[in-house]
The first five atom37 places (N, CA, C, CB, O) and aatype in JSON, in Angstrom:
{
  "aatype": [12, 1, 3, 11, 6, 1, 10, 2, 16, 13, 18, 3, 16, 12, 1, 9, 10, 8, 11, 16, 16, 13, 14, 3, 10, 1, 13, 7, 5, 10, 12, 15, 2, 13, 13, 7, 17, 10, 12, 15, 6, 11, 7, 11, 3, 10, 13, 18, 19, 6, 6, 3, 0, 12, 9, 11, 18, 13, 6, 6, 18, 4, 10, 15, 12, 12, 11, 11, 11, 6, 3],
  "atom_mask": [
    [1, 1, 1, 1, 1],
    [1, 1, 1, 1, 1],
    [1, 1, 1, 1, 1],
    [1, 1, 1, 1, 1],
    [1, 1, 1, 1, 1],
    [1, 1, 1, 1, 1],
    [1, 1, 1, 1, 1],
    [1, 1, 1, 1, 1],
    [1, 1, 1, 1, 1],
    [1, 1, 1, 1, 1],
    [1, 1, 1, 1, 1],
    [1, 1, 1, 1, 1],
    [1, 1, 1, 1, 1],
    [1, 1, 1, 1, 1],
    [1, 1, 1, 1, 1],
    [1, 1, 1, 1, 1],
    [1, 1, 1, 1, 1],
    [1, 1, 1, 1, 1],
    [1, 1, 1, 1, 1],
    [1, 1, 1, 1, 1],
    [1, 1, 1, 1, 1],
    [1, 1, 1, 1, 1],
    [1, 1, 1, 1, 1],
    [1, 1, 1, 1, 1],
    [1, 1, 1, 1, 1],
    [1, 1, 1, 1, 1],
    [1, 1, 1, 1, 1],
    [1, 1, 1, 0, 1],
    [1, 1, 1, 1, 1],
    [1, 1, 1, 1, 1],
    [1, 1, 1, 1, 1],
    [1, 1, 1, 1, 1],
    [1, 1, 1, 1, 1],
    [1, 1, 1, 1, 1],
    [1, 1, 1, 1, 1],
    [1, 1, 1, 0, 1],
    [1, 1, 1, 1, 1],
    [1, 1, 1, 1, 1],
    [1, 1, 1, 1, 1],
    [1, 1, 1, 1, 1],
    [1, 1, 1, 1, 1],
    [1, 1, 1, 1, 1],
    [1, 1, 1, 0, 1],
    [1, 1, 1, 1, 1],
    [1, 1, 1, 1, 1],
    [1, 1, 1, 1, 1],
    [1, 1, 1, 1, 1],
    [1, 1, 1, 1, 1],
    [1, 1, 1, 1, 1],
    [1, 1, 1, 1, 1],
    [1, 1, 1, 1, 1],
    [1, 1, 1, 1, 1],
    [1, 1, 1, 1, 1],
    [1, 1, 1, 1, 1],
    [1, 1, 1, 1, 1],
    [1, 1, 1, 1, 1],
    [1, 1, 1, 1, 1],
    [1, 1, 1, 1, 1],
    [1, 1, 1, 1, 1],
    [1, 1, 1, 1, 1],
    [1, 1, 1, 1, 1],
    [1, 1, 1, 1, 1],
    [1, 1, 1, 1, 1],
    [1, 1, 1, 1, 1],
    [1, 1, 1, 1, 1],
    [1, 1, 1, 1, 1],
    [1, 1, 1, 1, 1],
    [1, 1, 1, 1, 1],
    [1, 1, 1, 1, 1],
    [1, 1, 1, 1, 1],
    [1, 1, 1, 1, 1]
  ],
  "atom_positions": [
    [[0.56, -1.23, -0.42], [0.43, 0.3, 0.16], [0.55, 1.3, -0.15], [0.89, 0.61, 0.84], [0.53, 1.67, 1.03]],
    [[0.67, 2.14, -0.64], [0.86, 3.62, -1.09], [0.88, 4.13, 0.45], [-0.51, 4.37, -2.21], [0.05, 3.72, 1.25]],
    [[1.79, 4.96, 0.78], [2.13, 5.96, 1.78], [1.15, 6.9, 1.93], [3.31, 6.64, 1.51], [1.19, 7.78, 1.07]],
    [[0.01, 7.02, 2.98], [-1.23, 8.26, 2.54], [-0.72, 9.36, 3.32], [-3.05, 7.94, 3.02], [-1.26, 10.27, 3.96]],
    [[0.56, 9.0, 3.08], [0.49, 10.86, 4.27], [1.35, 11.73, 2.84], [2.15, 10.91, 6.71], [1.45, 12.95, 2.9]],
    [[1.93, 10.96, 1.61], [1.92, 11.08, 0.51], [1.07, 12.58, -0.17], [1.47, 9.79, 0.2], [1.41, 13.53, -0.87]],
    [[-0.5, 12.01, 0.66], [-1.41, 13.58, 0.26], [-1.29, 14.53, 0.52], [-2.44, 13.86, 0.49], [-1.21, 15.51, -0.22]],
    [[-1.26, 14.47, 1.8], [-0.9, 16.28, 2.48], [0.69, 17.0, 1.26], [0.01, 16.03, 5.03], [1.02, 18.18, 1.13]],
    [[1.07, 16.25, 0.86], [1.9, 16.75, 0.23], [1.21, 17.49, -1.15], [2.88, 15.71, 0.05], [1.02, 18.65, -1.53]],
    [[1.02, 16.49, -1.51], [0.01, 16.84, -2.62], [-1.27, 18.15, -2.55], [-0.74, 15.45, -2.77], [-1.29, 19.26, -3.09]],
    [[-1.96, 17.69, -1.91], [-3.03, 18.63, -1.8], [-2.21, 20.12, -1.59], [-4.1, 18.18, -0.47], [-2.57, 21.18, -2.11]],
    [[-1.17, 19.96, -0.81], [-1.22, 21.05, -0.17], [-0.36, 21.95, -1.59], [-0.5, 20.91, 1.53], [-0.36, 23.18, -1.56]],
    [[0.24, 21.33, -2.59], [1.22, 21.77, -3.0], [0.2, 22.79, -4.74], [2.54, 20.23, -3.15], [0.49, 23.73, -5.48]],
    [[-1.29, 21.6, -4.57], [-1.74, 21.5, -5.84], [-2.59, 22.67, -5.56], [-2.39, 20.11, -6.36], [-3.18, 23.22, -6.49]],
    [[-2.73, 23.24, -3.95], [-3.89, 23.92, -3.37], [-3.7, 25.43, -4.06], [-3.87, 23.89, -1.57], [-4.4, 26.3, -4.58]],
    [[-1.4, 25.02, -3.52], [-1.45, 26.8, -4.24], [-0.52, 27.3, -5.13], [-1.26, 27.95, -3.18], [0.38, 28.15, -5.1]],
    [[-1.34, 26.02, -6.49], [-0.47, 26.18, -6.92], [-1.93, 26.35, -8.0], [0.86, 25.25, -6.81], [-1.74, 26.72, -9.17]],
    [[-3.18, 26.1, -7.57], [-4.22, 27.0, -8.19], [-4.22, 28.16, -7.26], [-5.73, 26.31, -8.34], [-4.24, 28.92, -8.23]],
    [[-4.21, 28.97, -6.26], [-4.36, 29.96, -5.49], [-3.66, 30.57, -6.74], [-3.83, 29.99, -3.92], [-4.42, 31.17, -7.49]],
    [[-2.66, 30.53, -7.02], [-1.41, 31.61, -6.9], [-1.68, 31.62, -8.58], [0.51, 31.01, -6.1], [-2.15, 32.63, -9.11]],
    [[-1.37, 30.51, -9.31], [-2.23, 30.81, -10.4], [-3.2, 30.2, -11.43], [-1.63, 31.22, -10.95], [-2.89, 30.1, -12.62]],
    [[-4.32, 29.81, -10.94], [-5.8, 29.89, -11.67], [-7.04, 30.44, -10.43], [-6.27, 28.05, -12.33], [-7.98, 29.69, -10.17]],
    [[-6.93, 31.49, -9.89], [-7.86, 31.77, -8.98], [-8.69, 31.88, -9.05], [-7.88, 32.34, -8.51], [-9.6, 31.8, -8.22]],
    [[-8.64, 32.18, -10.46], [-10.53, 32.15, -10.89], [-11.44, 31.45, -11.43], [-10.94, 32.88, -11.59], [-12.64, 31.54, -11.68]],
    [[-10.12, 30.36, -11.61], [-10.44, 29.38, -12.7], [-11.68, 28.41, -11.33], [-8.55, 28.31, -13.54], [-11.42, 28.75, -10.17]],
    [[-12.54, 27.63, -11.43], [-13.34, 26.25, -10.15], [-12.72, 24.86, -10.85], [-15.73, 26.08, -10.18], [-12.56, 24.6, -12.04]],
    [[-12.56, 24.39, -10.11], [-11.61, 23.08, -9.49], [-11.97, 22.08, -10.97], [-12.37, 22.17, -7.5], [-11.06, 21.89, -11.77]],
    [[-12.87, 21.72, -11.14], [-13.09, 21.09, -12.71], [-12.62, 21.57, -13.4], [0.0, 0.0, 0.0], [-12.03, 20.76, -14.13]],
    [[-12.4, 23.08, -13.84], [-12.26, 23.66, -14.94], [-10.58, 24.12, -15.6], [-13.16, 24.77, -14.68], [-10.07, 24.56, -16.64]],
    [[-10.1, 23.58, -13.92], [-8.42, 24.22, -14.16], [-8.13, 22.55, -14.01], [-7.45, 25.67, -12.64], [-6.94, 22.53, -13.69]],
    [[-8.62, 21.06, -14.09], [-8.21, 19.88, -13.46], [-8.22, 19.07, -14.82], [-9.21, 19.33, -12.17], [-7.57, 18.1, -15.21]],
    [[-9.47, 20.07, -15.52], [-10.37, 19.41, -17.24], [-9.14, 20.42, -18.3], [-12.96, 20.28, -17.57], [-9.15, 19.89, -19.42]],
    [[-8.36, 21.37, -18.29], [-7.39, 22.83, -18.83], [-6.09, 21.35, -18.71], [-7.17, 24.93, -17.27], [-5.3, 20.87, -19.53]],
    [[-6.5, 20.97, -16.95], [-4.38, 20.63, -17.57], [-4.42, 18.92, -17.77], [-2.57, 21.1, -15.68], [-3.53, 18.24, -18.28]],
    [[-5.11, 18.66, -17.47], [-5.25, 17.12, -17.83], [-6.16, 17.09, -19.56], [-6.39, 16.2, -16.29], [-6.17, 16.5, -20.63]],
    [[-6.54, 17.73, -19.13], [-6.24, 17.86, -21.92], [-4.93, 18.27, -21.71], [0.0, 0.0, 0.0], [-4.64, 17.22, -21.14]],
    [[-3.75, 18.99, -21.68], [-2.47, 19.71, -21.51], [-1.6, 17.83, -22.01], [-2.19, 20.66, -19.38], [-1.04, 17.35, -22.99]],
    [[-2.2, 17.18, -19.95], [-1.58, 16.77, -19.74], [-1.03, 14.97, -21.22], [-2.09, 16.89, -18.3], [0.05, 14.52, -21.63]],
    [[-2.49, 14.61, -21.46], [-2.17, 14.1, -22.36], [-2.43, 14.79, -24.07], [-2.72, 12.97, -22.01], [-3.29, 14.1, -24.6]],
    [[-2.13, 15.49, -24.66], [-1.58, 15.91, -25.72], [-0.62, 16.81, -25.44], [-2.4, 16.34, -26.52], [-0.21, 17.11, -26.56]],
    [[0.1, 17.53, -24.52], [1.47, 17.96, -24.24], [2.26, 16.85, -24.16], [1.62, 18.74, -23.03], [3.39, 16.91, -24.65]],
    [[1.76, 15.48, -23.45], [3.26, 14.85, -22.3], [1.72, 13.3, -22.86], [3.7, 15.88, -19.42], [0.97, 12.71, -22.08]],
    [[1.76, 13.23, -23.66], [0.67, 12.35, -23.36], [1.14, 10.64, -22.77], [0.0, 0.0, 0.0], [1.75, 9.62, -23.08]],
    [[0.26, 11.36, -21.61], [-0.38, 10.91, -20.68], [-1.12, 10.93, -19.86], [-0.12, 10.76, -20.39], [-1.67, 11.87, -19.3]],
    [[-1.25, 9.45, -19.69], [-3.13, 9.18, -19.83], [-3.04, 9.57, -17.43], [-3.91, 6.2, -20.79], [-2.1, 9.28, -16.7]],
    [[-4.13, 10.12, -17.11], [-3.31, 10.43, -15.41], [-4.38, 9.4, -15.11], [-3.34, 12.37, -14.31], [-5.34, 9.83, -14.48]],
    [[-4.38, 8.59, -15.32], [-4.72, 7.03, -14.86], [-3.74, 6.65, -14.01], [-4.77, 5.93, -16.03], [-3.75, 6.58, -12.78]],
    [[-2.85, 6.39, -14.86], [-1.01, 6.42, -14.12], [-0.11, 6.91, -14.05], [-0.24, 5.86, -14.25], [0.98, 6.45, -14.39]],
    [[-0.42, 8.53, -13.34], [1.11, 9.29, -13.34], [0.58, 9.39, -11.85], [1.6, 10.99, -14.46], [-0.55, 9.7, -11.46]],
    [[2.02, 8.97, -10.94], [1.82, 9.19, -9.28], [2.06, 10.35, -8.81], [2.63, 8.4, -8.42], [2.8, 11.06, -9.49]],
    [[1.62, 10.77, -7.78], [0.86, 11.52, -7.76], [1.95, 12.58, -7.58], [-0.23, 11.29, -6.89], [1.66, 13.77, -7.66]],
    [[3.55, 12.06, -7.28], [5.17, 13.79, -7.94], [4.92, 13.5, -8.59], [7.0, 14.22, -7.93], [3.7, 13.64, -8.6]],
    [[5.33, 12.91, -9.7], [5.36, 13.25, -11.33], [4.41, 13.93, -12.41], [5.47, 12.14, -11.88], [4.49, 14.26, -13.59]],
    [[2.78, 14.0, -10.66], [1.38, 15.09, -11.62], [1.95, 15.97, -10.95], [-0.64, 15.0, -11.44], [1.95, 16.93, -11.72]],
    [[2.53, 16.33, -9.87], [2.77, 17.84, -9.61], [3.78, 18.27, -10.13], [2.88, 18.23, -8.36], [4.21, 19.11, -9.33]],
    [[4.55, 18.2, -11.13], [6.2, 18.15, -11.28], [4.7, 18.58, -13.51], [7.84, 15.61, -10.53], [4.71, 19.51, -14.32]],
    [[3.8, 17.2, -13.39], [3.47, 18.27, -14.5], [2.44, 19.42, -14.68], [3.21, 17.62, -15.46], [2.44, 20.21, -15.63]],
    [[1.57, 19.41, -13.67], [1.66, 20.49, -13.68], [1.3, 21.72, -12.65], [1.23, 20.49, -14.53], [0.33, 22.37, -12.29]],
    [[3.06, 21.6, -12.35], [4.13, 23.03, -11.7], [4.34, 23.61, -13.42], [6.28, 22.37, -10.59], [4.27, 24.82, -13.68]],
    [[4.68, 22.29, -14.8], [5.05, 22.54, -15.45], [4.06, 22.89, -16.73], [5.85, 21.85, -15.35], [4.33, 22.88, -17.93]],
    [[2.72, 23.22, -15.99], [2.0, 23.27, -16.97], [1.75, 24.29, -16.69], [1.14, 22.49, -17.26], [1.31, 24.84, -17.69]],
    [[1.75, 25.38, -15.31], [1.45, 26.36, -14.51], [2.3, 27.43, -15.32], [1.79, 26.08, -12.94], [1.76, 28.31, -16.0]],
    [[3.43, 27.31, -15.22], [4.75, 27.61, -15.92], [4.15, 28.64, -17.59], [5.7, 25.71, -16.3], [4.07, 29.79, -18.03]],
    [[3.78, 26.82, -18.05], [3.48, 27.44, -19.96], [2.3, 28.52, -19.75], [2.67, 25.86, -21.4], [2.48, 29.67, -20.15]],
    [[0.82, 28.07, -18.98], [-0.06, 29.33, -19.15], [-0.07, 30.32, -17.86], [-1.62, 28.85, -19.45], [-0.91, 30.49, -16.98]],
    [[1.08, 30.84, -18.07], [2.01, 31.5, -17.76], [2.5, 32.46, -18.99], [2.91, 30.61, -17.24], [1.84, 33.22, -19.69]],
    [[3.66, 32.2, -18.99], [4.53, 32.56, -19.82], [3.89, 32.58, -20.86], [5.58, 31.92, -19.88], [4.4, 33.32, -21.7]],
    [[2.06, 31.58, -21.47], [1.23, 32.4, -22.7], [0.67, 34.13, -22.79], [-0.13, 31.57, -22.79], [0.86, 35.13, -23.48]],
    [[-0.38, 33.57, -21.28], [-0.3, 34.85, -20.31], [0.64, 36.55, -20.83], [0.58, 34.11, -18.85], [0.28, 37.69, -21.12]],
    [[1.75, 35.94, -20.74], [2.46, 37.39, -21.28], [2.4, 37.7, -22.6], [3.9, 37.49, -21.06], [2.36, 38.74, -23.26]],
    [[2.41, 36.37, -22.83], [3.12, 36.62, -24.55], [1.9, 37.84, -25.75], [3.13, 34.37, -25.56], [2.22, 38.09, -26.91]]
  ]
}
């Protein structure tokens, strides 16, 4: 069984990134956009991505969307 404590770090990081990068998006909007990006840009099926990798992808997604806003 996976260590259930990994979820605290995962959700804390997700919360911080959501609040600082996409505060106006509802959770469903954010996840729908992110999962679409994850599949189209990274070719990853969200079903198989572990939390540590998911956070790295989400951080990358946030950075890429912030750069798009700047352009």
